N, CA, C and O of each residue as an XYZ file, in Angstrom:
436
protein
N     -14.131    -25.333    -28.701
C     -13.414    -24.232    -28.081
C     -12.149    -24.772    -27.413
O     -12.185    -25.766    -26.689
N     -11.054    -24.106    -27.669
C      -9.776    -24.504    -27.077
C      -9.512    -23.692    -25.814
O      -9.779    -22.492    -25.767
N      -8.984    -24.364    -24.790
C      -8.627    -23.695    -23.545
C      -7.125    -23.786    -23.360
O      -6.550    -24.874    -23.399
N      -6.485    -22.625    -23.157
C      -5.039    -22.586    -22.922
C      -4.787    -22.101    -21.501
O      -5.145    -20.975    -21.155
N      -4.171    -22.950    -20.674
C      -3.811    -22.583    -19.308
C      -2.419    -21.970    -19.361
O      -1.498    -22.565    -19.921
N      -2.259    -20.766    -18.772
C      -0.980    -20.097    -18.972
C      -0.734    -18.946    -18.018
O      -1.612    -18.527    -17.264
N       0.494    -18.449    -18.076
C       0.804    -17.159    -17.480
C       0.242    -16.142    -18.463
O       0.751    -16.004    -19.575
N      -0.799    -15.435    -18.061
C      -1.498    -14.560    -18.992
C      -0.782    -13.223    -19.161
O      -0.691    -12.705    -20.274
N      -0.273    -12.662    -18.064
C       0.380    -11.356    -18.163
C       1.279    -11.129    -16.957
O       1.050    -11.675    -15.878
N       2.312    -10.307    -17.164
C       3.197     -9.894    -16.076
C       3.602     -8.446    -16.319
O       3.789     -8.025    -17.461
N       3.737     -7.683    -15.224
C       4.144     -6.283    -15.351
C       4.752     -5.792    -14.050
O       4.432     -6.272    -12.962
N       5.635     -4.824    -14.198
C       6.193     -4.081    -13.065
C       5.921     -2.612    -13.369
O       6.773     -1.927    -13.935
N       4.735     -2.123    -12.995
C       4.325     -0.772    -13.401
C       5.116      0.332    -12.708
O       5.683      0.143    -11.631
N       5.134      1.477    -13.355
C       5.724      2.663    -12.739
C       4.913      3.024    -11.502
O       3.728      2.703    -11.411
N       5.549      3.684    -10.567
C       4.868      4.082     -9.330
C       3.715      5.027     -9.626
O       3.809      5.893    -10.495
N       2.636      4.847     -8.897
C       1.437      5.693     -8.910
C       0.851      5.907    -10.306
O       0.355      6.987    -10.624
N       0.917      4.860    -11.131
C       0.369      4.934    -12.487
C      -0.552      3.746    -12.718
O      -0.118      2.599    -12.605
N      -1.811      3.997    -13.038
C      -2.731      2.916    -13.375
C      -2.288      2.350    -14.721
O      -2.234      3.069    -15.718
N      -1.973      1.057    -14.741
C      -1.346      0.422    -15.902
C      -2.167     -0.768    -16.359
O      -2.627     -1.557    -15.535
N      -2.357     -0.906    -17.660
C      -3.057     -2.073    -18.193
C      -2.165     -3.296    -18.060
O      -1.060     -3.333    -18.601
N      -2.649     -4.287    -17.344
C      -1.933     -5.544    -17.190
C      -2.347     -6.525    -18.289
O      -1.515     -7.262    -18.819
N      -3.642     -6.525    -18.627
C      -4.136     -7.502    -19.598
C      -5.442     -7.018    -20.209
O      -6.318     -6.498    -19.517
N      -5.551     -7.201    -21.521
C      -6.796     -6.981    -22.247
C      -7.141     -8.278    -22.947
O      -6.312     -8.835    -23.666
N      -8.351     -8.765    -22.747
C      -8.772    -10.021    -23.369
C      -8.821     -9.830    -24.884
O      -9.478     -8.908    -25.366
N      -8.130    -10.696    -25.645
C      -8.114    -10.570    -27.104
C      -9.491    -10.812    -27.723
O     -10.394    -11.343    -27.074
N      -9.635    -10.412    -28.991
C     -10.888    -10.633    -29.698
C     -11.153    -12.132    -29.842
O     -10.219    -12.933    -29.888
N     -12.407    -12.494    -29.912
C     -12.870    -13.876    -30.056
C     -12.350    -14.784    -28.934
O     -12.150    -15.982    -29.139
N     -12.136    -14.210    -27.763
C     -11.577    -14.944    -26.629
C     -12.282    -14.539    -25.345
O     -12.713    -13.394    -25.203
N     -12.398    -15.463    -24.421
C     -12.793    -15.143    -23.053
C     -11.682    -15.680    -22.160
O     -10.846    -16.464    -22.609
N     -11.669    -15.263    -20.903
C     -10.589    -15.675    -20.009
C     -11.119    -15.904    -18.611
O     -12.132    -15.333    -18.208
N     -10.414    -16.749    -17.882
C     -10.673    -16.961    -16.461
C      -9.367    -16.677    -15.736
O      -8.358    -17.346    -15.961
N      -9.399    -15.681    -14.871
C      -8.227    -15.330    -14.079
C      -8.297    -16.134    -12.786
O      -9.162    -15.895    -11.943
N      -7.386    -17.084    -12.636
C      -7.407    -17.915    -11.437
C      -6.628    -17.280    -10.295
O      -7.064    -17.324     -9.144
N      -5.471    -16.685    -10.609
C      -4.610    -16.155     -9.553
C      -3.886    -14.896    -10.021
O      -3.434    -14.812    -11.163
N      -3.786    -13.932     -9.131
C      -2.935    -12.761     -9.335
C      -1.933    -12.752     -8.186
O      -2.309    -12.814     -7.015
N      -0.664    -12.674     -8.537
C       0.395    -12.627     -7.524
C       1.039    -11.249     -7.557
O       1.419    -10.755     -8.618
N       1.158    -10.637     -6.385
C       1.777     -9.321     -6.242
C       3.027     -9.502     -5.391
O       2.952     -9.976     -4.258
N       4.174     -9.121     -5.943
C       5.451     -9.302     -5.262
C       6.070     -7.937     -4.956
O       6.238     -7.104     -5.847
N       6.402     -7.724     -3.694
C       7.068     -6.487     -3.269
C       8.560     -6.765     -3.122
O       8.967     -7.553     -2.268
N       9.362     -6.128     -3.942
C      10.800     -6.377     -3.973
C      11.586     -5.331     -3.185
O      12.796     -5.196     -3.371
N      10.912     -4.598     -2.316
C      11.552     -3.529     -1.549
C      11.604     -3.858     -0.063
O      10.947     -4.781      0.416
N      12.398     -3.080      0.643
C      12.558     -3.263      2.089
C      11.508     -2.490      2.885
O      11.621     -2.376      4.106
N      10.494     -1.961      2.212
C       9.397     -1.278      2.899
C       8.076     -1.706      2.270
O       8.036     -2.127      1.113
N       7.001     -1.597      3.037
C       5.671     -1.992      2.566
C       5.220     -1.104      1.407
O       5.676      0.030      1.260
N       4.323     -1.640      0.596
C       3.748     -0.889     -0.526
C       2.276     -1.242     -0.657
O       1.835     -2.283     -0.170
N       1.519     -0.379     -1.312
C       0.098     -0.639     -1.527
C      -0.178     -0.821     -3.017
O       0.599     -0.390     -3.869
N      -1.306     -1.472     -3.307
C      -1.679     -1.717     -4.700
C      -3.188     -1.664     -4.875
O      -3.962     -1.701     -3.919
N      -3.570     -1.575     -6.157
C      -4.980     -1.601     -6.552
C      -5.105     -2.484     -7.780
O      -4.170     -2.606     -8.571
N      -6.276     -3.101     -7.929
C      -6.582     -3.887     -9.123
C      -7.993     -3.528     -9.560
O      -8.925     -3.534     -8.756
N      -8.140     -3.214    -10.851
C      -9.448     -2.882    -11.414
C      -9.734     -3.805    -12.591
O      -8.828     -4.160    -13.346
N     -10.995     -4.191    -12.744
C     -11.440     -4.966    -13.899
C     -12.540     -4.156    -14.580
O     -13.615     -3.945    -14.019
N     -12.251     -3.708    -15.797
C     -13.194     -2.860    -16.529
C     -13.789     -3.630    -17.694
O     -13.050     -4.207    -18.492
N     -15.119     -3.649    -17.808
C     -15.756     -4.376    -18.902
C     -15.599     -3.647    -20.232
O     -15.639     -2.418    -20.296
N     -15.422     -4.428    -21.284
C     -15.433     -3.925    -22.667
C     -14.506     -2.727    -22.887
O     -14.851     -1.810    -23.632
N     -13.350     -2.727    -22.254
C     -12.372     -1.666    -22.469
C     -12.737     -0.321    -21.875
O     -12.131      0.691    -22.227
N     -13.703     -0.287    -20.992
C     -14.144      0.972    -20.392
C     -13.019      1.632    -19.600
O     -12.120      0.956    -19.099
N     -13.080      2.942    -19.494
C     -12.160      3.682    -18.644
C     -12.399      3.258    -17.203
O     -13.541      3.047    -16.795
N     -11.325      3.133    -16.434
C     -11.449      2.687    -15.039
C     -12.301      3.664    -14.230
O     -12.111      4.878    -14.290
N     -13.236      3.106    -13.479
C     -14.106      3.872    -12.585
C     -14.047      3.228    -11.203
O     -13.572      2.103    -11.052
N     -14.527      3.941    -10.215
C     -14.506      3.440     -8.835
C     -15.176      2.070     -8.716
O     -14.719      1.227     -7.944
N     -16.244      1.841     -9.465
C     -16.977      0.568     -9.363
C     -16.220     -0.630     -9.943
O     -16.641     -1.770     -9.744
N     -15.115     -0.396    -10.656
C     -14.355     -1.479    -11.282
C     -13.286     -2.082    -10.371
O     -12.730     -3.133    -10.690
N     -12.994     -1.438     -9.254
C     -11.917     -1.927     -8.383
C     -12.345     -3.171     -7.611
O     -13.395     -3.201     -6.970
N     -11.493     -4.201     -7.694
C     -11.725     -5.403     -6.892
C     -10.784     -5.418     -5.691
O     -11.022     -6.140     -4.723
N      -9.716     -4.624     -5.752
C      -8.805     -4.405     -4.625
C      -8.420     -2.934     -4.663
O      -8.126     -2.388     -5.727
N      -8.424     -2.291     -3.488
C      -8.066     -0.867     -3.445
C      -7.316     -0.573     -2.148
O      -7.877     -0.680     -1.057
N      -6.049     -0.203     -2.278
C      -5.267      0.187     -1.111
C      -4.779     -0.959     -0.246
O      -4.460     -0.759      0.925
N      -4.718     -2.157     -0.806
C      -4.207     -3.303     -0.037
C      -2.689     -3.177      0.114
O      -2.018     -2.593     -0.737
N      -2.166     -3.722      1.191
C      -0.740     -3.598      1.501
C      -0.018     -4.928      1.310
O      -0.519     -5.989      1.681
N       1.172     -4.841      0.721
C       2.093     -5.978      0.663
C       3.272     -5.598      1.549
O       3.894     -4.555      1.348
N       3.577     -6.431      2.516
C       4.679     -6.159      3.438
C       6.016     -6.135      2.684
O       6.123     -6.617      1.556
N       7.011     -5.571      3.331
C       8.354     -5.507      2.760
C       8.851     -6.898      2.387
O       8.697     -7.849      3.154
N       9.444     -7.008      1.211
C      10.035     -8.273      0.743
C       9.083     -9.450      0.892
O       9.472    -10.522      1.354
N       7.832     -9.242      0.495
C       6.808    -10.269      0.660
C       5.993    -10.402     -0.626
O       6.128     -9.605     -1.554
N       5.147    -11.426     -0.653
C       4.303    -11.695     -1.810
C       2.882    -11.968     -1.333
O       2.672    -12.597     -0.297
N       1.911    -11.485     -2.104
C       0.502    -11.758     -1.853
C      -0.059    -12.501     -3.050
O       0.149    -12.083     -4.189
N      -0.770    -13.600     -2.811
C      -1.420    -14.353     -3.881
C      -2.930    -14.270     -3.680
O      -3.445    -14.609     -2.615
N      -3.626    -13.819     -4.708
C      -5.088    -13.723     -4.671
C      -5.657    -14.784     -5.606
O      -5.404    -14.758     -6.811
N      -6.421    -15.712     -5.051
C      -7.085    -16.733     -5.857
C      -8.508    -16.257     -6.085
O      -9.290    -16.135     -5.142
N      -8.843    -15.983     -7.358
C     -10.061    -15.237     -7.637
C     -11.125    -15.983     -8.445
O     -12.280    -16.026     -8.023
N     -10.781    -16.558     -9.565
C     -11.786    -17.151    -10.438
C     -12.635    -16.118    -11.144
O     -13.838    -16.319    -11.311
N     -12.033    -15.014    -11.562
C     -12.759    -13.936    -12.252
C     -12.903    -14.294    -13.729
O     -11.922    -14.655    -14.379
N     -14.114    -14.197    -14.257
C     -14.347    -14.455    -15.675
C     -14.358    -13.143    -16.441
O     -14.901    -12.140    -15.979
N     -13.747    -13.168    -17.625
C     -13.622    -11.962    -18.441
C     -14.079    -12.247    -19.863
O     -13.865    -13.340    -20.386
N     -14.710    -11.259    -20.482
C     -15.154    -11.366    -21.867
C     -14.191    -10.605    -22.780
O     -13.306     -9.892    -22.308
N     -14.372    -10.764    -24.065
C     -13.561    -10.072    -25.056
C     -13.490     -8.582    -24.746
O     -14.510     -7.951    -24.470
N     -12.295     -8.027    -24.793
C     -11.945     -6.610    -24.562
C     -12.054     -6.150    -23.101
O     -11.826     -4.972    -22.826
N     -12.391     -7.030    -22.164
C     -12.326     -6.635    -20.750
C     -10.861     -6.367    -20.401
O      -9.956     -6.975    -20.972
N     -10.640     -5.449    -19.456
C      -9.286     -4.996    -19.142
C      -9.009     -5.146    -17.646
O      -9.833     -4.770    -16.811
N      -7.839     -5.700    -17.319
C      -7.353     -5.746    -15.943
C      -6.263     -4.691    -15.827
O      -5.286     -4.701    -16.575
N      -6.447     -3.784    -14.880
C      -5.461     -2.719    -14.659
C      -4.930     -2.804    -13.232
O      -5.640     -3.204    -12.310
N      -3.655     -2.416    -13.072
C      -3.016     -2.450    -11.763
C      -2.365     -1.106    -11.466
O      -2.026     -0.339    -12.368
N      -2.204     -0.848    -10.179
C      -1.607      0.392     -9.686
C      -0.741      0.020     -8.488
O      -1.150     -0.776     -7.642
N       0.448      0.595     -8.419
C       1.355      0.331     -7.305
C       1.825      1.651     -6.708
O       2.074      2.611     -7.437
N       1.947      1.698     -5.393
C       2.402      2.929     -4.737
C       3.890      3.186     -4.963
O       4.357      4.316     -4.821
N       4.637      2.129     -5.317
C       6.060      2.258     -5.626
C       6.378      1.423     -6.859
O       5.579      0.581     -7.268
N       7.543      1.658     -7.447
C       7.950      0.906     -8.638
C       8.564     -0.445     -8.283
O       9.153     -1.102     -9.142
N       8.431     -0.861     -7.037
C       9.037     -2.127     -6.604
C       8.045     -3.287     -6.555
O       8.395     -4.381     -6.113
N       6.826     -3.061     -7.001
C       5.834     -4.141     -7.056
C       5.788     -4.736     -8.454
O       5.896     -4.019     -9.448
N       5.627     -6.057     -8.522
C       5.383     -6.707     -9.805
C       4.102     -7.538     -9.681
O       3.752     -8.021     -8.604
N       3.422     -7.686    -10.805
C       2.141     -8.387    -10.860
C       2.238     -9.518    -11.872
O       2.750     -9.328    -12.975
N       1.748    -10.691    -11.500
C       1.671    -11.839    -12.410
C       0.244    -12.359    -12.413
O      -0.357    -12.566    -11.358
N      -0.287    -12.567    -13.599
C      -1.675    -12.983    -13.787
C      -1.683    -14.372    -14.407
O      -1.095    -14.583    -15.467
N      -2.351    -15.332    -13.745
C      -2.391    -16.712    -14.218
C      -3.835    -17.133    -14.434
O      -4.737    -16.693    -13.721
N      -4.044    -17.988    -15.425
C      -5.398    -18.460    -15.683
C      -5.496    -19.154    -17.024
O      -4.557    -19.815    -17.467
N      -6.647    -18.998    -17.672
C      -6.871    -19.654    -18.956
C      -7.570    -18.724    -19.925
O      -8.368    -17.869    -19.541
N      -7.244    -18.918    -21.193
C      -7.932    -18.219    -22.286
C      -8.708    -19.255    -23.068
O      -8.196    -20.334    -23.369
N      -9.958    -18.921    -23.399
C     -10.825    -19.826    -24.138
C     -11.138    -19.185    -25.473
O     -11.671    -18.077    -25.531
N     -10.804    -19.884    -26.546
C     -11.065    -19.319    -27.882
C     -11.608    -20.386    -28.822
O     -11.886    -20.099    -29.987
């Protein structure tokens, strides 16, 4: 099995829209080591992160972060170590269009 350490995904989602950040490819598993949330605005913003197994529609039980705040012109780094199987989905939501998300980790195939 080959392991690739990499920037897995990046997105700047539209405001108030649950957006797919990453879907684990077929014949692959992944370990999400870090998610970085950057607020590029002069006011605070909130975010959510959901991890849904096997491509399931997001449900309340899938949220690992809900309503957390990033201060104005600041960055939050979450060190997680979340393991994902084929077709698992990471989704993000931002209260404004000024947040960006970067997902770092490894893919094993």
